[in-house]
C-alpha positions in Angstrom: 5.9 112.6 46.4 8.4 114.7 44.6 8.6 115.1 40.8 11.7 112.8 40.0 13.0 115.3 37.3 13.5 117.9 40.2 16.2 115.8 42.3 19.1 113.4 41.6 19.7 110.7 44.2 23.3 109.4 44.2 23.8 105.6 45.0 23.8 104.8 48.8 24.5 101.9 50.8 20.7 101.9 52.1 17.6 102.6 50.1 16.6 106.1 51.4 13.4 106.5 53.1 13.3 110.5 52.7 11.7 112.1 50.1 13.0 115.7 49.3 9.9 118.1 49.4 9.5 121.0 47.4 10.5 124.3 49.3 9.5 127.8 48.6 13.1 129.2 47.6 12.3 131.6 44.4 10.9 134.8 44.6 7.4 135.7 45.5 5.0 138.4 44.1 2.0 139.6 45.5 -1.1 138.3 44.0 -2.6 141.8 43.2 -1.0 144.4 44.9 1.2 146.3 42.3 1.8 149.9 43.7 3.7 152.5 42.2 7.4 152.5 43.3 9.9 155.2 43.3 13.9 154.9 43.5 16.0 157.3 45.4 19.6 156.9 44.1 20.3 155.8 40.7 23.8 154.6 40.9 25.3 151.3 39.3 23.5 148.7 41.6 20.1 150.0 40.3 20.8 148.4 37.3 20.0 145.1 38.9 17.1 146.5 41.0 15.6 147.9 37.8 16.0 144.9 35.6 14.4 142.8 38.3 11.5 145.1 38.7 10.8 145.3 34.8 10.9 141.4 34.4 8.6 140.9 37.4 6.1 143.4 36.1 6.7 146.0 38.7 5.6 149.6 38.1 8.5 152.2 39.1 7.0 155.7 38.4 9.7 157.8 39.8 13.5 158.0 39.7 15.3 160.7 41.8 19.1 161.3 42.1 21.2 164.3 42.8 22.9 163.9 39.3 20.0 164.4 36.9 21.6 162.3 34.2 21.8 159.4 36.3 18.1 159.2 36.8 17.2 160.1 33.2 19.7 157.2 32.2 17.6 154.7 34.3 14.5 156.1 33.1 15.6 155.6 29.5 17.0 152.2 30.1 14.0 150.6 32.0 11.0 152.9 32.8 10.6 155.3 29.9 7.3 156.9 31.4 8.8 157.6 35.0 9.1 160.9 36.2 12.7 162.2 37.2 13.7 164.2 40.4 16.9 165.5 41.7 15.4 166.2 45.3 13.8 163.2 47.2 11.8 165.8 49.1 10.1 167.0 46.1 9.6 163.3 44.9 7.9 162.5 48.2 5.7 165.7 47.8 4.5 165.2 44.3 5.1 161.6 43.0 2.2 159.3 43.6 4.6 156.3 45.2 3.7 154.1 47.9 7.0 152.3 48.0 10.4 153.7 48.3 13.6 152.0 47.1 16.4 153.9 48.9 19.7 152.7 47.2 22.1 155.5 48.3 25.3 154.8 50.6 24.7 154.1 54.0 26.2 157.2 55.5 23.6 159.5 54.0 20.6 157.0 53.7 19.4 157.2 57.4 17.8 160.8 57.0 16.4 159.8 53.5 14.3 156.7 55.1 13.2 158.5 57.9 11.6 161.2 55.5 10.0 158.5 53.6 8.7 156.6 56.7 7.2 160.1 57.8 5.7 160.5 54.2 3.8 157.4 54.9 5.8 155.3 52.3 6.7 151.8 52.7 10.7 151.5 52.4 13.1 149.0 51.1 16.8 150.2 52.1 19.9 149.1 50.1 22.4 146.9 52.3 24.0 147.7 54.3 20.8 148.9 56.4 22.6 151.3 58.8 26.2 152.0 60.1 24.8 152.6 63.6 22.5 150.0 65.2 20.7 152.9 67.4 19.8 154.6 64.4 18.3 151.2 62.7 16.3 150.7 65.9 15.2 154.3 65.8 14.0 153.5 62.2 12.2 150.7 62.8 10.4 152.2 65.6 9.3 155.1 63.3 8.0 152.4 60.7 5.9 151.0 63.7 4.6 154.5 64.7 3.9 155.6 61.1 2.0 152.2 60.4 4.2 151.5 57.4 6.8 148.6 56.6 10.5 148.5 56.6 12.7 146.2 54.8 16.3 145.7 53.8 17.5 144.8 50.3 19.3 141.4 51.9 19.3 140.3 47.9 21.6 137.3 48.6 18.6 135.8 50.7 17.1 134.9 47.5 20.2 133.5 45.7 18.9 130.1 44.8 21.4 128.2 46.8 21.3 130.6 50.2 17.3 130.5 49.8 16.9 126.7 49.4 19.5 126.0 52.3 17.6 128.7 54.2 14.2 127.0 53.6 15.6 123.4 54.2 16.7 124.4 57.7 13.5 126.2 58.5 11.5 122.9 57.4 13.7 121.2 59.9 15.2 118.9 57.2 18.6 118.7 58.7 17.4 119.1 62.3 19.0 121.5 64.8 22.2 123.5 63.0 25.7 122.7 65.0 28.0 124.4 62.3 28.1 126.6 59.5 31.1 126.9 57.4 31.8 129.3 54.4 34.5 130.1 52.0 34.5 132.6 49.2 37.3 132.4 46.9 37.0 135.4 44.2 38.7 138.5 42.7 37.4 141.6 44.2 39.8 143.9 42.6 37.0 145.0 40.3 36.1 148.2 43.0 39.5 149.8 41.6 38.7 153.1 40.7 34.9 153.0 42.2 33.7 154.8 45.5 33.8 151.2 47.0 37.7 151.3 47.0 37.4 153.8 49.9 35.5 151.7 52.0 37.8 150.9 54.5 36.0 147.7 55.8 35.4 146.3 52.4 35.2 142.6 52.8 34.0 141.9 56.6 31.3 144.6 56.3 30.1 145.8 52.6 30.8 142.3 51.0 30.6 140.1 53.9 27.1 141.1 55.4 25.6 138.8 53.0 27.3 136.1 54.7 26.7 137.1 58.2 23.0 137.6 57.1 23.0 134.0 55.8 24.5 132.8 59.0 21.8 134.8 61.1 19.0 133.3 59.1 20.1 129.6 59.4 21.0 130.0 62.9 17.6 130.9 63.9 17.1 131.5 67.7 20.6 130.4 68.3 22.3 133.9 69.5 26.2 134.2 69.2 28.6 134.4 72.1 31.6 135.9 70.5 33.2 136.8 67.1 37.0 136.8 66.6 38.0 138.0 63.1 41.2 139.1 61.2 42.0 140.7 58.1 45.2 140.9 55.9 46.4 142.6 52.5 47.1 140.4 49.8 50.9 140.1 48.5 49.4 140.8 45.2 46.5 143.1 45.6 46.7 146.4 44.0 43.8 148.2 45.6 43.6 149.9 49.2 41.3 147.8 51.4 42.2 144.5 52.7 41.0 141.5 50.5 41.3 138.9 52.9 39.2 138.4 56.0 38.0 135.9 58.2 35.5 135.4 61.2 35.1 132.6 63.6 31.7 132.8 65.8 30.8 131.0 68.6 27.5 129.8 69.9 26.4 128.0 73.1 25.9 124.9 71.3 27.4 125.7 67.6 30.2 127.4 65.7 30.7 128.8 62.4 33.5 130.3 60.2 33.6 132.7 57.4 36.7 133.0 55.1 36.8 135.7 52.3 39.8 135.7 49.7 38.9 138.6 48.0 42.4 138.2 45.8 41.9 134.9 44.0 42.1 136.0 40.4 42.5 132.3 39.2 40.3 129.5 39.8 37.4 131.2 42.0 35.6 129.1 44.2 32.3 129.4 46.6 31.0 126.8 48.8 28.9 126.8 52.0 28.3 123.7 54.5 25.8 123.4 57.1 25.6 120.5 59.4 22.5 119.5 61.7 21.8 116.6 63.9 19.9 114.9 61.1 21.6 115.8 58.0 24.1 118.2 56.1 23.6 120.9 53.4 26.5 122.3 51.2 26.5 124.4 48.1 29.5 124.7 45.7 30.5 126.2 42.4 32.8 128.9 40.6 30.8 131.8 41.6 27.6 132.8 43.4 25.6 132.6 40.3 26.8 128.9 39.8 25.9 126.8 42.6 25.1 123.3 43.1 23.3 122.2 46.1 23.4 118.9 47.9 21.2 117.7 50.8 22.3 114.7 52.8 20.2 112.5 55.5 19.1 108.9 55.8 21.6 107.3 53.8 20.9 109.3 50.8 22.4 112.4 48.7 19.9 114.4 47.2 20.8 117.3 44.5 17.6 119.6 43.9 17.6 120.9 40.2 17.5 125.0 41.2 16.5 127.6 38.9 17.5 131.0 38.7 20.3 133.3 40.0 21.4 135.7 42.4 21.5 138.3 39.9 18.7 139.3 39.2 16.5 137.1 41.3 17.9 138.3 44.8 16.7 141.8 43.9 13.2 140.5 42.8 13.1 138.5 45.8 13.8 141.4 48.4 11.2 143.5 46.9 8.7 140.9 46.5 8.7 140.0 50.2 8.0 143.6 50.9 5.1 143.9 48.5 3.8 140.5 49.6 4.1 141.6 53.2 2.3 145.1 52.5 -0.6 142.9 50.8 -1.0 140.5 53.5 -0.7 143.0 56.5 2.2 141.2 57.9 6.1 141.9 58.7 8.5 140.9 55.8 11.2 138.4 56.6 13.7 141.1 55.6 12.6 143.7 58.0 14.9 146.2 59.3 14.7 145.4 62.9 15.7 141.5 62.5 18.2 142.8 60.0 20.2 144.4 62.9 21.2 141.0 64.2 23.2 140.8 61.1 24.7 144.0 61.3 25.8 143.1 64.9 27.7 140.0 63.7 29.4 142.3 61.1 30.2 145.1 63.5 31.6 142.7 65.7 33.9 141.0 63.1 35.1 144.6 62.1 35.8 145.4 65.8 37.6 142.4 66.4 39.9 142.4 63.3 40.9 145.8 64.4 41.6 145.2 68.4 42.8 141.8 67.7 40.1 140.3 70.4 37.0 138.6 70.7 34.1 140.6 70.7 30.5 140.0 71.7 27.8 140.9 69.1 25.7 143.9 70.0 28.3 145.4 72.1 29.4 147.3 69.1 26.8 150.0 68.3 28.6 151.7 65.6 30.6 150.8 62.5 34.1 151.3 63.8 36.0 154.2 62.2 39.3 153.8 60.1 42.5 153.9 61.8 43.8 157.6 61.9 47.0 158.0 59.3 
């Protein structure tokens, strides 16, 4: 029986016969494995990586960035004893690290990951994993050949609401999934003046990959047939990339929609709805860190009392899963090869928005280039 403090049951017409089970939605840590970790790329996102790692007690012993001051800043903030490098090749030669967190932008990440794998290091790649599916497959093959693991930092998988919903689906609490609908309404103009403002496919690719990944995980073995997507420039936005995006995904016996309103400066809202043959799941709240989850089935509505937040738990979860997989000698759930399914959806959505036609996931092997001019 569940601890009654963990759930709130709303009044229902009938007495529910279902007991809400405990689900493993929180990040997990290895039992005894705590290797030396090296970080390549010390940009802004690594604040969340390193904050999560220090809280988890992980050991970061090397930091590398072509801008030495960036690596030194992260060292001084989080790991004062870590060695600083400006050349990742030197770090791989000299530093006694077993796991490398590669956080650079995807355009330059592939060769760095390959070098780490060839050096016998396990790798956690920042998302989006690659801009070329064939390159992603080659990297996954290389990891297998070298006998090391390659994982992707799809940190939203360990956001409490996404993680709980995924675990509930995997535990068959709502039966076979027939529909997934997500809507995100927020202000993404924070990218103004940053390198992200130069990402033409900002919403459907760099941001949307989290929701395409969520969709790929909750749909399980169901494979998508077609994606139809579009983007638009908001009349009020003041940055270059389109801040409005939407995608409809068809499955043989299911459907999904993703809506991204990145121009909503007032009253932001974030929600997700998953309907199955035996019940439904939904999450809702003003932002990705403040979400209420509700499961409905057998005449009852159940709200698990979740703890944690996407930032920093998502980053803890991504690395923790890789470390546990190394310790347990298995593939991580966020492995590079399976992550290509999420990228197939994102690439198809981007191509569809540019061509104004439905696209078969997997048929677009590279992230489409921005239009000329």
